[in-house]
Backbone and ligand atoms as CSV (ligand in chain L), in Angstrom:
chain,resi,resn,atom,element,x,y,z
A,1,MET,N,N,0.846,-1.285,0.042
A,1,MET,CA,C,0.015,-0.079,0.103
A,1,MET,C,C,0.807,1.220,0.027
A,2,ALA,N,N,0.600,2.160,-0.850
A,2,ALA,CA,C,1.451,3.376,-1.072
A,2,ALA,C,C,0.588,4.636,-0.825
A,3,LYS,N,N,1.053,5.644,-0.340
A,3,LYS,CA,C,0.218,6.754,-0.226
A,3,LYS,C,C,0.942,8.060,-0.653
A,4,ALA,N,N,0.206,9.148,-0.889
A,4,ALA,CA,C,0.999,10.370,-1.536
A,4,ALA,C,C,0.178,11.631,-1.049
A,5,ILE,N,N,0.944,12.680,-1.134
A,5,ILE,CA,C,0.241,13.933,-0.982
A,5,ILE,C,C,0.381,14.598,-2.370
A,6,PHE,N,N,-0.789,14.859,-2.800
A,6,PHE,CA,C,-0.876,15.571,-4.209
A,6,PHE,C,C,-0.874,17.152,-3.803
A,7,LEU,N,N,0.030,17.795,-4.630
A,7,LEU,CA,C,0.317,19.230,-4.319
A,7,LEU,C,C,-0.152,20.008,-5.627
A,8,ASP,N,N,-0.938,21.087,-5.242
A,8,ASP,CA,C,-1.180,22.145,-6.318
A,8,ASP,C,C,0.222,22.970,-6.204
A,9,ARG,N,N,0.403,23.645,-7.253
A,9,ARG,CA,C,1.669,24.385,-7.240
A,9,ARG,C,C,1.513,25.858,-6.859
A,10,ASP,N,N,1.011,26.708,-7.700
A,10,ASP,CA,C,0.859,28.129,-7.218
A,10,ASP,C,C,-0.071,28.458,-6.116
A,11,GLY,N,N,0.470,29.138,-5.119
A,11,GLY,CA,C,-0.313,29.322,-3.921
A,11,GLY,C,C,-0.147,28.304,-2.864
A,12,VAL,N,N,0.601,27.235,-3.169
A,12,VAL,CA,C,0.785,26.187,-2.249
A,12,VAL,C,C,2.378,26.005,-2.001
A,13,LEU,N,N,3.089,25.717,-3.076
A,13,LEU,CA,C,4.484,25.514,-3.023
A,13,LEU,C,C,5.310,26.809,-3.302
A,14,ASN,N,N,4.713,27.575,-4.294
A,14,ASN,CA,C,5.456,28.899,-4.595
A,14,ASN,C,C,4.253,30.009,-4.437
A,15,VAL,N,N,4.878,31.218,-4.379
A,15,VAL,CA,C,3.967,32.497,-4.101
A,15,VAL,C,C,3.033,32.632,-5.347
A,16,GLU,N,N,1.739,32.675,-5.077
A,16,GLU,CA,C,0.770,33.056,-5.800
A,16,GLU,C,C,0.946,34.527,-6.286
A,17,ARG,N,N,1.183,34.842,-7.558
A,17,ARG,CA,C,1.405,36.248,-8.011
A,17,ARG,C,C,0.210,36.920,-8.468
A,18,GLY,N,N,-0.767,36.225,-8.683
A,18,GLY,CA,C,-2.034,36.703,-9.366
A,18,GLY,C,C,-1.822,36.916,-10.918
A,19,ALA,N,N,-0.864,36.250,-11.470
A,19,ALA,CA,C,-0.697,36.050,-12.952
A,19,ALA,C,C,0.065,34.818,-13.028
A,20,TYR,N,N,0.168,34.408,-14.380
A,20,TYR,CA,C,0.975,33.176,-14.674
A,20,TYR,C,C,2.338,33.348,-14.281
A,21,THR,N,N,2.930,32.353,-13.615
A,21,THR,CA,C,4.270,32.176,-13.094
A,21,THR,C,C,4.916,31.353,-13.926
A,22,PHE,N,N,5.827,31.604,-14.901
A,22,PHE,CA,C,6.583,30.912,-15.812
A,22,PHE,C,C,8.113,31.299,-15.866
A,23,LEU,N,N,8.368,32.354,-15.487
A,23,LEU,CA,C,9.891,32.724,-15.443
A,23,LEU,C,C,10.483,32.266,-14.192
A,24,VAL,N,N,11.693,31.800,-14.321
A,24,VAL,CA,C,12.323,31.331,-12.984
A,24,VAL,C,C,12.517,32.503,-12.052
A,25,GLU,N,N,12.854,33.743,-12.564
A,25,GLU,CA,C,13.096,34.662,-11.614
A,25,GLU,C,C,11.805,35.259,-10.816
A,26,ASP,N,N,10.612,34.891,-11.404
A,26,ASP,CA,C,9.463,35.236,-10.776
A,26,ASP,C,C,9.024,34.064,-9.689
A,27,PHE,N,N,9.551,32.926,-9.865
A,27,PHE,CA,C,9.154,31.727,-9.061
A,27,PHE,C,C,9.790,31.717,-7.735
A,28,GLU,N,N,8.920,31.880,-6.777
A,28,GLU,CA,C,9.401,32.131,-5.323
A,28,GLU,C,C,8.865,31.058,-4.533
A,29,VAL,N,N,9.721,30.182,-4.001
A,29,VAL,CA,C,9.119,28.986,-3.087
A,29,VAL,C,C,8.796,29.665,-1.794
A,30,CYS,N,N,7.522,29.252,-1.319
A,30,CYS,CA,C,6.871,29.816,-0.170
A,30,CYS,C,C,7.749,29.366,1.139
A,31,THR,N,N,7.893,30.222,2.107
A,31,THR,CA,C,8.532,29.956,3.266
A,31,THR,C,C,7.924,28.606,4.086
A,32,GLY,N,N,8.661,27.885,4.515
A,32,GLY,CA,C,8.310,26.767,5.238
A,32,GLY,C,C,7.994,25.460,4.332
A,33,VAL,N,N,7.961,25.560,3.067
A,33,VAL,CA,C,7.691,24.523,2.064
A,33,VAL,C,C,8.722,23.287,2.202
A,34,PRO,N,N,10.036,23.728,2.013
A,34,PRO,CA,C,10.955,22.586,2.041
A,34,PRO,C,C,10.889,21.810,3.336
A,35,HIS,N,N,10.765,22.395,4.414
A,35,HIS,CA,C,10.563,21.678,5.824
A,35,HIS,C,C,9.376,20.742,5.677
A,36,ALA,N,N,8.124,21.334,5.317
A,36,ALA,CA,C,6.893,20.511,5.311
A,36,ALA,C,C,6.962,19.262,4.332
A,37,LEU,N,N,7.649,19.631,3.286
A,37,LEU,CA,C,7.863,18.424,2.377
A,37,LEU,C,C,8.655,17.364,2.963
A,38,ALA,N,N,9.787,17.786,3.596
A,38,ALA,CA,C,10.657,16.826,4.141
A,38,ALA,C,C,9.952,16.027,5.199
A,39,LEU,N,N,9.055,16.669,6.089
A,39,LEU,CA,C,8.352,15.993,7.138
A,39,LEU,C,C,7.445,14.947,6.510
A,40,LEU,N,N,6.594,15.261,5.488
A,40,LEU,CA,C,5.746,14.538,4.846
A,40,LEU,C,C,6.470,13.299,4.213
A,41,LYS,N,N,7.633,13.408,3.558
A,41,LYS,CA,C,8.303,12.357,2.982
A,41,LYS,C,C,9.004,11.494,3.992
A,42,GLU,N,N,9.249,12.017,5.205
A,42,GLU,CA,C,9.685,11.264,6.267
A,42,GLU,C,C,8.634,10.126,6.781
A,43,HIS,N,N,7.402,10.724,6.629
A,43,HIS,CA,C,6.280,9.769,7.020
A,43,HIS,C,C,5.779,8.992,5.805
A,44,GLY,N,N,6.558,8.781,4.933
A,44,GLY,CA,C,6.105,7.802,3.954
A,44,GLY,C,C,5.401,8.139,2.756
A,45,TYR,N,N,5.195,9.492,2.649
A,45,TYR,CA,C,4.281,9.912,1.521
A,45,TYR,C,C,5.054,10.193,0.232
A,46,TYR,N,N,4.483,9.642,-0.961
A,46,TYR,CA,C,4.981,10.245,-2.229
A,46,TYR,C,C,4.585,11.621,-2.313
A,47,LEU,N,N,5.362,12.435,-2.965
A,47,LEU,CA,C,5.169,13.779,-3.099
A,47,LEU,C,C,4.931,14.160,-4.533
A,48,ILE,N,N,3.718,14.450,-5.031
A,48,ILE,CA,C,3.332,14.610,-6.386
A,48,ILE,C,C,2.545,15.912,-6.757
A,49,VAL,N,N,3.130,16.606,-7.607
A,49,VAL,CA,C,2.828,17.845,-7.901
A,49,VAL,C,C,1.688,17.785,-9.075
A,50,VAL,N,N,0.460,18.402,-9.067
A,50,VAL,CA,C,-0.488,18.349,-10.181
A,50,VAL,C,C,-0.770,19.787,-10.469
A,51,THR,N,N,-0.327,20.219,-11.576
A,51,THR,CA,C,-0.447,21.678,-11.813
A,51,THR,C,C,-1.118,21.967,-13.168
A,52,ASN,N,N,-2.047,22.839,-13.204
A,52,ASN,CA,C,-2.760,23.315,-14.523
A,52,ASN,C,C,-1.820,24.334,-15.077
A,53,GLN,N,N,-1.539,24.091,-16.222
A,53,GLN,CA,C,-0.549,25.147,-17.039
A,53,GLN,C,C,-1.313,25.524,-18.382
A,54,GLY,N,N,-2.349,26.060,-18.014
A,54,GLY,CA,C,-3.361,26.493,-19.336
A,54,GLY,C,C,-2.554,27.579,-20.205
A,55,GLY,N,N,-1.552,28.292,-19.602
A,55,GLY,CA,C,-0.796,29.263,-20.428
A,55,GLY,C,C,-0.142,28.727,-21.479
A,56,ILE,N,N,0.234,27.334,-21.392
A,56,ILE,CA,C,0.871,26.636,-22.623
A,56,ILE,C,C,-0.035,26.672,-23.733
A,57,ALA,N,N,-1.282,26.189,-23.503
A,57,ALA,CA,C,-2.268,26.186,-24.662
A,57,ALA,C,C,-2.612,27.550,-25.215
A,58,LYS,N,N,-2.529,28.453,-24.192
A,58,LYS,CA,C,-2.739,29.879,-24.687
A,58,LYS,C,C,-1.479,30.579,-25.431
A,59,GLY,N,N,-0.508,29.783,-25.482
A,59,GLY,CA,C,0.774,30.317,-26.202
A,59,GLY,C,C,1.472,31.373,-25.482
A,60,LEU,N,N,1.167,31.520,-24.154
A,60,LEU,CA,C,1.869,32.509,-23.330
A,60,LEU,C,C,3.293,32.126,-22.978
A,61,TYR,N,N,3.561,30.850,-22.845
A,61,TYR,CA,C,4.916,30.347,-22.439
A,61,TYR,C,C,4.815,28.908,-22.865
A,62,THR,N,N,5.967,28.277,-22.740
A,62,THR,CA,C,6.193,26.913,-23.201
A,62,THR,C,C,6.457,25.834,-22.023
A,63,LYS,N,N,6.420,24.556,-22.390
A,63,LYS,CA,C,6.594,23.548,-21.446
A,63,LYS,C,C,8.068,23.779,-20.754
A,64,GLU,N,N,8.963,24.210,-21.540
A,64,GLU,CA,C,10.385,24.419,-21.073
A,64,GLU,C,C,10.465,25.510,-19.955
A,65,HIS,N,N,9.668,26.418,-20.073
A,65,HIS,CA,C,9.560,27.385,-19.007
A,65,HIS,C,C,9.112,26.773,-17.626
A,66,VAL,N,N,8.070,25.931,-17.840
A,66,VAL,CA,C,7.499,25.345,-16.612
A,66,VAL,C,C,8.523,24.328,-15.953
A,67,LEU,N,N,9.211,23.712,-16.856
A,67,LEU,CA,C,10.191,22.773,-16.414
A,67,LEU,C,C,11.379,23.456,-15.729
A,68,ALA,N,N,11.698,24.676,-16.163
A,68,ALA,CA,C,12.804,25.285,-15.553
A,68,ALA,C,C,12.450,25.898,-14.180
A,69,CYS,N,N,11.150,26.170,-13.962
A,69,CYS,CA,C,10.621,26.494,-12.814
A,69,CYS,C,C,10.620,25.285,-11.735
A,70,HIS,N,N,10.244,24.245,-12.391
A,70,HIS,CA,C,10.257,22.854,-11.594
A,70,HIS,C,C,11.694,22.588,-11.038
A,71,GLU,N,N,12.704,22.751,-11.927
A,71,GLU,CA,C,13.872,22.459,-11.458
A,71,GLU,C,C,14.482,23.356,-10.293
A,72,LYS,N,N,13.922,24.606,-10.337
A,72,LYS,CA,C,14.217,25.510,-9.136
A,72,LYS,C,C,13.614,25.069,-7.936
A,73,LEU,N,N,12.322,24.708,-8.146
A,73,LEU,CA,C,11.526,24.062,-7.036
A,73,LEU,C,C,12.188,22.802,-6.454
A,74,GLN,N,N,12.613,21.974,-7.328
A,74,GLN,CA,C,13.275,20.693,-6.758
A,74,GLN,C,C,14.606,21.060,-5.946
A,75,HIS,N,N,15.300,21.974,-6.579
A,75,HIS,CA,C,16.632,22.391,-5.987
A,75,HIS,C,C,16.299,23.010,-4.594
A,76,ALA,N,N,15.231,23.694,-4.465
A,76,ALA,CA,C,14.964,24.417,-3.189
A,76,ALA,C,C,14.519,23.386,-2.082
A,77,CYS,N,N,13.846,22.246,-2.584
A,77,CYS,CA,C,13.425,21.321,-1.590
A,77,CYS,C,C,14.165,20.031,-1.679
A,78,GLY,N,N,15.445,20.106,-1.937
A,78,GLY,CA,C,16.211,18.852,-1.963
A,78,GLY,C,C,15.856,17.691,-2.903
A,79,HIS,N,N,15.132,18.090,-3.868
A,79,HIS,CA,C,14.665,17.022,-4.777
A,79,HIS,C,C,13.815,15.997,-4.228
A,80,ALA,N,N,12.899,16.595,-3.176
A,80,ALA,CA,C,11.959,15.774,-2.595
A,80,ALA,C,C,10.694,15.261,-3.383
A,81,LEU,N,N,10.551,16.066,-4.372
A,81,LEU,CA,C,9.214,15.817,-5.160
A,81,LEU,C,C,9.464,14.516,-5.996
A,82,ASP,N,N,8.580,13.715,-5.824
A,82,ASP,CA,C,8.603,12.226,-6.643
A,82,ASP,C,C,8.170,12.589,-8.156
A,83,ALA,N,N,7.288,13.351,-8.343
A,83,ALA,CA,C,6.700,13.600,-9.702
A,83,ALA,C,C,6.037,14.905,-9.835
A,84,LEU,N,N,6.182,15.404,-11.152
A,84,LEU,CA,C,5.456,16.691,-11.346
A,84,LEU,C,C,4.636,16.595,-12.654
A,85,TYR,N,N,3.355,16.492,-12.592
A,85,TYR,CA,C,2.453,16.424,-13.563
A,85,TYR,C,C,1.850,17.791,-13.969
A,86,MET,N,N,1.798,17.978,-15.302
A,86,MET,CA,C,1.274,19.392,-15.735
A,86,MET,C,C,0.095,19.118,-16.723
A,87,ALA,N,N,-0.945,19.873,-16.699
A,87,ALA,CA,C,-2.065,19.941,-17.659
A,87,ALA,C,C,-1.815,21.176,-18.565
A,88,PRO,N,N,-1.363,20.945,-19.739
A,88,PRO,CA,C,-1.087,22.146,-20.429
A,88,PRO,C,C,-2.238,22.748,-21.255
A,89,ALA,N,N,-3.487,22.091,-21.034
A,89,ALA,CA,C,-4.703,22.547,-21.778
A,89,ALA,C,C,-5.338,23.830,-21.117
A,90,HIS,N,N,-6.143,24.506,-21.976
A,90,HIS,CA,C,-7.039,25.506,-21.360
A,90,HIS,C,C,-8.399,25.370,-22.201
A,91,GLU,N,N,-9.329,25.596,-21.631
A,91,GLU,CA,C,-10.689,25.357,-22.316
A,91,GLU,C,C,-10.909,26.357,-23.162
A,92,SER,N,N,-10.192,27.575,-23.146
A,92,SER,CA,C,-10.472,28.522,-24.349
A,92,SER,C,C,-9.733,28.090,-25.619
A,93,VAL,N,N,-9.030,27.082,-25.577
A,93,VAL,CA,C,-8.185,26.536,-26.716
A,93,VAL,C,C,-8.777,25.204,-26.937
A,94,SER,N,N,-8.709,24.271,-25.940
A,94,SER,CA,C,-9.066,22.787,-26.255
A,94,SER,C,C,-9.346,22.358,-24.838
A,95,SER,N,N,-10.295,21.415,-24.676
A,95,SER,CA,C,-10.625,20.804,-23.391
A,95,SER,C,C,-9.739,19.707,-23.127
A,96,SER,N,N,-9.428,19.355,-21.698
A,96,SER,CA,C,-8.667,18.215,-21.478
A,96,SER,C,C,-9.124,17.691,-20.063
A,97,ILE,N,N,-9.235,16.394,-19.980
A,97,ILE,CA,C,-9.663,15.822,-18.664
A,97,ILE,C,C,-8.499,15.603,-17.740
A,98,ALA,N,N,-7.243,16.145,-18.157
A,98,ALA,CA,C,-6.137,16.240,-17.205
A,98,ALA,C,C,-6.282,17.603,-16.426
A,99,ARG,N,N,-6.892,18.506,-17.062
A,99,ARG,CA,C,-6.813,19.851,-16.313
A,99,ARG,C,C,-7.882,19.770,-14.984
A,100,LYS,N,N,-7.265,20.285,-13.882
A,100,LYS,CA,C,-8.308,20.189,-12.714
A,100,LYS,C,C,-9.374,21.389,-12.987
A,101,PRO,N,N,-10.667,20.930,-12.714
A,101,PRO,CA,C,-11.180,20.021,-11.598
A,101,PRO,C,C,-11.297,18.653,-12.173
A,102,ASP,N,N,-10.910,18.300,-13.322
A,102,ASP,CA,C,-10.831,16.770,-13.776
A,102,ASP,C,C,-9.631,16.243,-13.082
A,103,SER,N,N,-9.508,14.866,-13.114
A,103,SER,CA,C,-8.657,14.191,-12.299
A,103,SER,C,C,-7.638,13.239,-13.038
A,104,LEU,N,N,-7.434,13.539,-14.258
A,104,LEU,CA,C,-6.573,12.426,-15.043
A,104,LEU,C,C,-5.186,12.630,-14.382
A,105,MET,N,N,-4.582,13.662,-14.013
A,105,MET,CA,C,-3.230,13.729,-13.544
A,105,MET,C,C,-3.218,12.884,-12.344
A,106,LEU,N,N,-4.163,12.894,-11.292
A,106,LEU,CA,C,-4.192,12.178,-10.204
A,106,LEU,C,C,-4.297,10.658,-10.436
A,107,GLU,N,N,-5.258,10.393,-11.587
A,107,GLU,CA,C,-5.510,9.040,-11.724
A,107,GLU,C,C,-4.103,8.390,-12.422
A,108,LYS,N,N,-3.455,9.091,-13.096
A,108,LYS,CA,C,-2.244,8.546,-13.661
A,108,LYS,C,C,-1.258,8.162,-12.600
A,109,ALA,N,N,-1.100,9.063,-11.587
A,109,ALA,CA,C,-0.070,8.972,-10.442
A,109,ALA,C,C,-0.636,7.650,-9.543
A,110,ILE,N,N,-1.995,7.638,-9.351
A,110,ILE,CA,C,-2.523,6.525,-8.519
A,110,ILE,C,C,-2.168,5.174,-9.305
A,111,ALA,N,N,-2.243,5.095,-10.469
A,111,ALA,CA,C,-1.860,3.887,-11.279
A,111,ALA,C,C,-0.392,3.593,-11.185
A,112,LYS,N,N,0.400,4.641,-11.501
A,112,LYS,CA,C,1.897,4.443,-11.552
A,112,LYS,C,C,2.516,4.092,-10.232
A,113,TYR,N,N,2.024,4.727,-9.052
A,113,TYR,CA,C,2.630,4.477,-7.670
A,113,TYR,C,C,1.828,3.522,-7.005
A,114,ASN,N,N,0.854,2.847,-7.588
A,114,ASN,CA,C,-0.104,1.926,-6.821
A,114,ASN,C,C,-0.567,2.602,-5.505
A,115,LEU,N,N,-1.140,3.712,-5.683
A,115,LEU,CA,C,-1.554,4.494,-4.387
A,115,LEU,C,C,-3.055,3.944,-3.919
A,116,THR,N,N,-3.150,3.924,-2.642
A,116,THR,CA,C,-4.497,3.806,-2.174
A,116,THR,C,C,-5.062,5.174,-1.934
A,117,PRO,N,N,-6.185,5.589,-2.683
A,117,PRO,CA,C,-6.576,6.919,-2.672
A,117,PRO,C,C,-7.096,7.351,-1.156
A,118,ASP,N,N,-7.686,6.516,-0.364
A,118,ASP,CA,C,-8.178,7.089,0.921
A,118,ASP,C,C,-7.028,7.223,1.806
A,119,GLN,N,N,-5.799,6.904,1.471
A,119,GLN,CA,C,-4.620,7.232,2.279
A,119,GLN,C,C,-3.858,8.472,1.860
A,120,CYS,N,N,-4.472,9.055,0.744
A,120,CYS,CA,C,-3.681,10.187,0.080
A,120,CYS,C,C,-4.377,11.392,0.430
A,121,TRP,N,N,-3.855,12.548,0.284
A,121,TRP,CA,C,-4.418,13.763,0.541
A,121,TRP,C,C,-4.055,14.675,-0.676
A,122,MET,N,N,-4.796,15.844,-0.958
A,122,MET,CA,C,-4.455,16.855,-1.973
A,122,MET,C,C,-4.580,18.145,-1.055
A,123,VAL,N,N,-3.468,18.912,-1.340
A,123,VAL,CA,C,-3.314,20.320,-0.755
A,123,VAL,C,C,-3.450,21.195,-1.930
A,124,GLY,N,N,-4.389,22.037,-2.014
A,124,GLY,CA,C,-4.543,23.103,-2.996
A,124,GLY,C,C,-5.159,24.402,-2.434
A,125,ASP,N,N,-5.057,25.394,-3.408
A,125,ASP,CA,C,-5.519,26.759,-2.797
A,125,ASP,C,C,-6.887,27.062,-3.698
A,126,GLN,N,N,-7.343,26.082,-4.504
A,126,GLN,CA,C,-8.682,26.476,-5.226
A,126,GLN,C,C,-9.620,25.274,-5.040
A,127,LEU,N,N,-10.714,25.715,-5.179
A,127,LEU,CA,C,-11.970,24.605,-5.074
A,127,LEU,C,C,-11.644,23.620,-6.236
A,128,ARG,N,N,-11.173,23.961,-7.518
A,128,ARG,CA,C,-11.107,23.004,-8.404
A,128,ARG,C,C,-10.002,21.832,-8.038
A,129,ASP,N,N,-9.022,22.293,-7.172
A,129,ASP,CA,C,-8.141,21.209,-6.622
A,129,ASP,C,C,-8.920,20.231,-5.696
A,130,MET,N,N,-9.757,20.712,-4.891
A,130,MET,CA,C,-10.597,19.730,-4.034
A,130,MET,C,C,-11.485,18.961,-4.992
A,131,GLN,N,N,-12.056,19.469,-5.986
A,131,GLN,CA,C,-12.963,18.720,-6.925
A,131,GLN,C,C,-12.254,17.584,-7.575
A,132,ALA,N,N,-11.002,17.860,-8.099
A,132,ALA,CA,C,-10.316,16.779,-8.716
A,132,ALA,C,C,-9.930,15.734,-7.725
A,133,ALA,N,N,-9.660,16.015,-6.525
A,133,ALA,CA,C,-9.368,15.135,-5.366
A,133,ALA,C,C,-10.622,14.262,-5.170
A,134,GLN,N,N,-11.633,14.874,-4.899
A,134,GLN,CA,C,-12.987,14.193,-4.662
A,134,GLN,C,C,-13.296,13.161,-5.633
A,135,LYS,N,N,-12.988,13.495,-7.030
A,135,LYS,CA,C,-13.428,12.610,-8.001
A,135,LYS,C,C,-12.658,11.195,-7.903
A,136,VAL,N,N,-11.436,11.193,-7.246
A,136,VAL,CA,C,-10.730,10.007,-7.073
A,136,VAL,C,C,-10.738,9.557,-5.701
A,137,GLY,N,N,-11.503,10.064,-4.785
A,137,GLY,CA,C,-11.635,9.434,-3.467
A,137,GLY,C,C,-10.449,10.007,-2.602
A,138,VAL,N,N,-9.875,11.172,-2.773
A,138,VAL,CA,C,-8.645,11.623,-2.169
A,138,VAL,C,C,-9.093,12.788,-1.272
A,139,LYS,N,N,-8.865,12.791,0.060
A,139,LYS,CA,C,-9.252,13.843,0.943
A,139,LYS,C,C,-8.558,15.308,0.404
A,140,GLY,N,N,-9.183,16.327,0.676
A,140,GLY,CA,C,-8.526,17.609,0.308
A,140,GLY,C,C,-8.435,18.403,1.499
A,141,ILE,N,N,-7.408,19.335,1.527
A,141,ILE,CA,C,-7.192,20.359,2.376
A,141,ILE,C,C,-7.091,21.669,1.548
A,142,LEU,N,N,-7.996,22.634,1.783
A,142,LEU,CA,C,-7.872,23.861,1.099
A,142,LEU,C,C,-7.026,24.962,1.837
A,143,VAL,N,N,-6.068,25.428,1.266
A,143,VAL,CA,C,-5.027,26.500,1.904
A,143,VAL,C,C,-5.286,27.704,1.274
A,144,GLY,N,N,-4.588,28.647,2.056
A,144,GLY,CA,C,-4.578,30.152,1.475
A,144,GLY,C,C,-5.577,31.078,2.058
A,145,GLY,N,N,-5.262,32.324,2.215
A,145,GLY,CA,C,-5.962,33.215,3.020
A,145,GLY,C,C,-7.219,33.750,2.394
A,146,GLN,N,N,-7.425,33.355,0.960
A,146,GLN,CA,C,-8.520,34.058,0.275
A,146,GLN,C,C,-9.855,33.413,0.449
A,147,HIS,N,N,-9.866,32.150,1.223
A,147,HIS,CA,C,-11.183,31.419,1.468
A,147,HIS,C,C,-11.662,31.694,2.917
A,148,PRO,N,N,-12.919,32.241,3.044
A,148,PRO,CA,C,-13.387,32.339,4.423
A,148,PRO,C,C,-13.522,31.090,5.046
A,149,ALA,N,N,-13.494,31.140,6.425
A,149,ALA,CA,C,-13.687,29.824,7.143
A,149,ALA,C,C,-14.952,29.239,6.821
A,150,GLY,N,N,-14.922,27.967,6.667
A,150,GLY,CA,C,-16.389,27.327,6.271
A,150,GLY,C,C,-16.523,27.078,4.796
A,151,THR,N,N,-15.452,27.426,4.064
A,151,THR,CA,C,-15.510,27.318,2.518
A,151,THR,C,C,-15.445,25.785,2.294
A,152,TYR,N,N,-14.575,25.062,2.970
A,152,TYR,CA,C,-14.352,23.686,2.670
A,152,TYR,C,C,-14.190,22.920,3.989
A,153,ALA,N,N,-14.396,21.551,3.867
A,153,ALA,CA,C,-14.487,20.760,5.155
A,153,ALA,C,C,-13.139,20.878,5.983
A,154,MET,N,N,-12.024,21.005,5.292
A,154,MET,CA,C,-10.758,21.071,5.854
A,154,MET,C,C,-9.924,22.113,5.310
A,155,GLN,N,N,-9.523,23.100,6.116
A,155,GLN,CA,C,-8.730,24.187,5.672
A,155,GLN,C,C,-7.677,24.507,6.561
A,156,ALA,N,N,-6.671,25.010,6.017
A,156,ALA,CA,C,-5.361,25.472,6.691
A,156,ALA,C,C,-4.788,26.689,6.086
A,157,LYS,N,N,-3.902,27.356,6.912
A,157,LYS,CA,C,-3.362,28.573,6.421
A,157,LYS,C,C,-2.448,28.325,5.178
A,158,ASN,N,N,-1.524,27.146,5.363
A,158,ASN,CA,C,-0.602,27.040,4.362
A,158,ASN,C,C,-0.131,25.567,4.375
A,159,LEU,N,N,0.869,25.171,3.539
A,159,LEU,CA,C,1.310,23.709,3.507
A,159,LEU,C,C,1.845,23.275,4.911
A,160,ALA,N,N,2.372,24.028,5.688
A,160,ALA,CA,C,3.022,23.747,6.927
A,160,ALA,C,C,1.808,23.381,7.822
A,161,GLU,N,N,0.802,24.166,7.848
A,161,GLU,CA,C,-0.362,23.873,8.774
A,161,GLU,C,C,-0.999,22.596,8.230
A,162,ALA,N,N,-1.242,22.420,6.859
A,162,ALA,CA,C,-1.886,21.287,6.395
A,162,ALA,C,C,-1.038,20.105,6.791
A,163,THR,N,N,0.227,20.091,6.742
A,163,THR,CA,C,1.120,19.118,7.141
A,163,THR,C,C,0.817,18.558,8.466
A,164,ASN,N,N,0.691,19.649,9.391
A,164,ASN,CA,C,0.391,19.304,10.750
A,164,ASN,C,C,-1.010,18.485,10.911
A,165,LEU,N,N,-2.108,19.008,10.074
A,165,LEU,CA,C,-3.289,18.196,10.074
A,165,LEU,C,C,-3.120,16.889,9.638
A,166,ILE,N,N,-2.446,16.749,8.427
A,166,ILE,CA,C,-2.244,15.400,8.027
A,166,ILE,C,C,-1.438,14.422,8.870
A,167,LEU,N,N,-0.464,15.037,9.684
A,167,LEU,CA,C,0.258,14.126,10.547
A,167,LEU,C,C,-0.406,14.079,11.859
A,168,GLY,N,N,-1.444,14.568,11.991
A,168,GLY,CA,C,-2.373,14.379,13.267
A,168,GLY,C,C,-1.709,15.252,14.453
A,169,LYS,N,N,-1.329,16.378,14.027
A,169,LYS,CA,C,-0.614,17.201,15.078
A,169,LYS,C,C,-1.529,18.377,15.372
A,170,GLY,N,N,-2.736,18.431,14.825
A,170,GLY,CA,C,-3.610,19.534,15.115
A,170,GLY,C,C,-3.348,20.838,14.420
A,171,GLN,N,N,-3.926,21.960,14.863
A,171,GLN,CA,C,-3.756,23.133,13.993
A,171,GLN,C,C,-2.475,23.783,14.088
A,172,LYS,N,N,-1.732,23.627,15.303
A,172,LYS,CA,C,-0.522,24.274,15.502
A,172,LYS,C,C,0.699,23.355,15.499
L,1,MG,MG,MG,-3.000,27.214,-6.994
């Protein structure tokens, strides 16, 4: 039996800028993320990023831009991430069942890593992240300050606080 933490990217692992983040110099890893990832890994979770990158379909940037940002992310967290899936589609160009709130990225990882969905968690800062998780029976934790309390069943301020919830250490 294997378990994983699915991680949205912008607003969870790196600072949400309110615009597409595709240049390495704009990609800023959030405080506390490397430590939280290390803790989760210590507890036996695969760490799997699932990120919508609709800017690729829109022609705003390329897959190579995304990969360069992911290299910076891996470097910052000691290469703790086991896999990074991206959904390059955007509904304004072409639809895709990979793009969240659909769940193909999660389904691929569940198959590849032989994951038990009810042992897995998704941490994201948008409801579409929670919806993608629900579709495959994965529990979600909604993070970020933009959602009022009560928006979702489980909420946390950031990945560090979500990690405490996952590891059963309460809110603090
Ligand atoms: Mg996000």
